[in-house]
C-alpha positions in Angstrom: 0.0 0.0 0.0 1.2 3.5 -0.9 0.6 6.3 1.6 1.2 9.7 -0.2 3.1 12.4 1.7 0.9 14.5 4.0 1.1 16.6 7.1 0.6 14.0 9.7 0.9 16.6 12.5 3.0 14.2 14.6 0.4 11.5 14.5 1.3 7.9 13.5 1.4 7.2 9.8 1.2 3.4 10.5 -0.4 3.0 13.9 -0.6 0.2 16.4 -2.3 -2.9 15.1 -2.5 -1.6 11.6 -4.8 -3.9 9.6 -2.2 -4.3 6.8 1.1 -4.5 8.7 0.3 -5.0 12.4 3.8 -6.0 13.3 5.2 -2.5 12.4 4.7 1.1 13.7 5.8 4.3 12.0 5.6 8.0 12.9 7.3 11.2 11.7 7.6 13.9 14.3 8.6 17.5 13.4 9.8 19.8 16.1 11.4 23.3 16.4 14.0 24.3 18.9 12.9 23.7 22.4 9.7 21.8 21.5 9.1 18.3 22.9 7.1 15.3 22.0 6.4 12.3 24.2 6.3 9.0 22.3 4.5 6.1 24.0 3.7 3.0 21.9 2.1 0.2 24.0 3.0 -3.2 22.8 5.8 -2.0 20.5 9.5 -1.5 21.0 10.7 1.6 19.1 13.8 3.2 17.5 13.9 7.0 17.4 16.1 8.2 14.5 16.4 11.9 13.5 16.2 12.2 9.7 17.6 15.7 10.3 18.3 17.8 13.3 19.5 17.0 16.8 17.4 15.8 19.7 17.7 14.8 23.4 15.8 11.7 24.4 14.8 10.8 27.9 13.4 7.3 28.6 13.3 5.0 31.7 15.3 7.6 33.7 18.1 7.7 31.2 19.1 10.8 29.2 20.6 10.4 25.7 21.8 13.8 24.7 22.6 15.3 21.2 21.3 12.5 19.0 21.6 13.3 15.3 24.2 15.2 13.3 22.4 15.8 9.9 21.2 19.2 9.0 20.2 19.5 5.3 18.9 16.0 4.5 19.4 12.3 4.9 22.5 12.4 2.7 24.2 14.9 5.1 26.1 12.5 7.4 25.6 9.3 9.3 22.4 8.3 11.2 22.0 8.1 15.0 19.2 6.8 17.2 17.9 5.6 20.5 16.3 2.2 21.3 13.2 2.6 23.5 11.9 -0.5 25.2 8.3 -1.8 24.7 5.7 0.7 25.9 8.2 3.0 27.6 7.5 6.8 27.3 10.2 8.7 25.5 10.4 12.5 25.7 12.0 13.9 22.5 13.3 17.4 22.7 14.6 19.4 19.7 18.0 21.1 20.5 18.7 22.3 17.0 16.8 24.9 15.0 14.5 22.1 13.7 14.3 18.3 13.7 12.4 15.7 11.7 12.3 12.5 13.6 11.5 9.0 12.5 9.9 6.6 15.1 10.1 3.0 14.0 8.4 0.2 16.0 7.8 -3.6 16.1 5.5 -5.6 18.2 7.3 -7.2 21.2 6.0 -8.2 24.6 9.2 -7.9 26.7 10.8 -4.8 28.2 14.5 -4.5 27.6 17.0 -1.7 28.3 17.3 1.5 26.3 20.5 2.5 24.6 21.9 5.0 22.1 23.3 4.2 18.7 25.9 6.8 17.6 27.4 7.4 14.2 30.4 5.3 15.0 28.2 2.3 15.8 26.5 2.2 12.4 27.0 -1.1 10.6 27.4 -0.4 6.8 27.3 -2.7 3.8 27.6 -1.8 0.2 26.9 -4.2 -2.6 25.8 -4.5 -6.2 27.4 -2.8 -9.2 26.7 -0.2 -11.8 26.8 -2.9 -14.5 23.9 -4.8 -12.8 22.0 -1.6 -12.0 21.8 -2.8 -8.4 24.5 -0.6 -6.6 23.4 0.4 -3.1 24.5 1.1 0.4 22.8 0.0 3.6 23.3 1.6 7.0 22.1 -0.6 9.8 21.0 1.3 12.8 19.4 -1.5 14.8 20.9 -4.4 12.9 22.5 -7.8 13.7 25.0 -6.4 16.2 22.2 -5.7 18.6 20.8 -9.2 18.9 19.9 -9.8 22.5 19.4 -6.1 23.1 16.5 -5.7 20.7 13.4 -8.0 20.5 11.9 -8.1 16.9 12.8 -4.7 15.4 15.2 -4.1 12.5 15.9 -0.5 11.4 18.1 0.5 8.6 18.6 3.2 5.9 19.1 2.2 2.3 20.7 4.3 -0.4 21.0 3.8 -4.1 24.6 4.4 -5.1 24.9 6.7 -8.2 21.9 8.1 -10.0 19.2 5.7 -11.0 18.9 1.9 -10.6 17.2 -0.9 -8.8 17.0 -1.8 -5.1 15.6 -5.0 -3.5 16.5 -7.1 -6.5 16.5 -10.1 -7.0 12.9 -9.8 -6.0 12.2 -11.4 -2.6 9.5 -11.7 0.0 9.2 -12.4 3.7 5.5 -12.9 4.4 5.2 -16.4 5.7 6.8 -18.2 8.7 8.2 -21.4 7.2 11.7 -21.9 8.5 14.3 -22.4 7.3 13.1 -21.0 4.0 11.4 -17.8 5.1 10.2 -15.7 8.0 7.3 -13.3 8.3 8.4 -9.8 8.7 6.0 -6.9 8.0 7.9 -4.0 6.4 7.4 -0.2 6.1 9.5 2.2 4.0 9.7 6.0 3.9 11.3 7.4 0.7 13.4 10.5 0.0 14.9 11.6 -3.3 17.9 13.8 -4.2 17.1 16.2 -5.7 13.7 16.1 -4.0 11.7 16.4 -7.2 13.0 12.9 -8.2 10.8 9.9 -8.0 10.7 6.1 -8.5 8.6 3.0 -8.6 7.7 0.4 -6.0 6.6 -2.9 -7.4 4.5 -5.4 -5.5 4.1 -8.8 -7.1 2.0 -11.3 -5.1 2.8 -14.4 -7.0 5.7 -15.5 -9.2 4.7 -15.2 -12.9 1.4 -13.2 -12.1 1.3 -9.5 -12.8 1.2 -7.4 -9.7 0.9 -3.8 -8.6 3.1 -0.7 -9.0 3.1 2.6 -7.1 4.6 5.9 -8.1 6.7 7.0 -5.1 7.8 10.6 -4.5 9.8 12.4 -1.8 8.1 11.5 1.5 6.1 8.5 0.2 5.4 5.7 2.7 5.0 2.1 1.6 3.6 -0.7 3.8 4.3 -4.2 2.6 2.3 -7.1 4.0 3.2 -9.7 1.4 4.7 -10.3 -2.0 7.9 -9.7 -3.9 8.8 -6.0 -3.7 11.7 -4.5 -5.7 11.8 -0.7 -6.3 13.7 1.6 -8.6 14.6 5.3 -9.0 14.6 7.4 -12.2 17.9 8.0 -13.9 19.6 11.1 -12.7 18.3 10.9 -9.1 19.4 9.3 -5.8 17.0 7.4 -3.7 16.9 6.8 0.1 14.5 4.8 2.1 14.1 4.4 5.9 13.3 0.7 6.5 11.4 -0.8 9.4 11.1 -4.6 9.7 9.0 -6.3 12.5 9.3 -10.0 12.9 6.4 -12.3 13.8 8.4 -15.0 15.6 12.0 -13.9 15.5 14.2 -10.9 14.8 16.5 -12.5 12.1 15.1 -12.0 8.6 15.0 -14.9 6.2 14.2 -13.7 2.7 12.7 -16.0 0.0 13.9 -15.0 -3.4 11.5 -15.1 -6.3 12.1 -18.4 -8.1 12.2 -16.9 -11.6 14.9 -14.5 -10.5 16.7 -16.3 -7.7 19.7 -17.3 -9.9 20.7 -13.7 -10.1 21.8 -13.9 -6.4 25.0 -15.4 -8.0 25.5 -12.5 -10.4 25.3 -9.5 -8.1 28.6 -8.6 -6.3 28.4 -8.6 -2.5 24.7 -9.5 -2.2 25.3 -12.5 0.0 27.0 -10.2 2.5 23.9 -8.0 2.4 21.6 -11.0 3.1 23.8 -12.0 6.1 23.5 -8.6 7.7 19.7 -9.0 8.2 20.2 -12.4 10.0 
């Protein structure tokens, strides 16, 4: 499902128990200097990540100061964030001129311990190639290195490398729990383009060999994926970014099932096996 950009007025874009992707939560909060917002998401652990701006976060009597270094856009430096345990109130205060803050969540019934993720902690992987039109970089904020400290939530930022090309290919899905072949992970994306008037295409193919759906995505588009194969692409001449939230049904580690008609291309794309391993 495509959710076009709109002024959400700091209210969730994908709320708790969403009928399409109940395992995920997503909000965008916009603040000016000195303004605060309290995020409380019962039944969901959350990751608070400034897209731009700097914030202080207070949760469970811990203070995480000066989170976020980016000013102009999501290409302006490395991400930072704070992990907030299930249902815990988190007070977010803007300490820069302005801040746009992503709040990512996944269903989880245990209460863990909050912690900060600084720029130096980001786990990066780059794969693909210009020749295969699949060149991209992933910055894992809450990735594999935090197993044991996070319940079911995976949070990352994905960038196309260069201008134009495909992401999420070979086409894959993760909508059914059938280990060891696949896990169910609901997924939510929020897209940005550089320059902002760029755009792209999100495909959603329910079955191998059967025509699916396609959505025109623009700067600020949100995509909620419940099932199906879901590659996306960006127009030539533009860079694409998407903030990625994955919420697992039974486990945190993601097991992707590659579309049978395209699965052989896993062997043709440089570095893709390293990328796959980073989600496990």
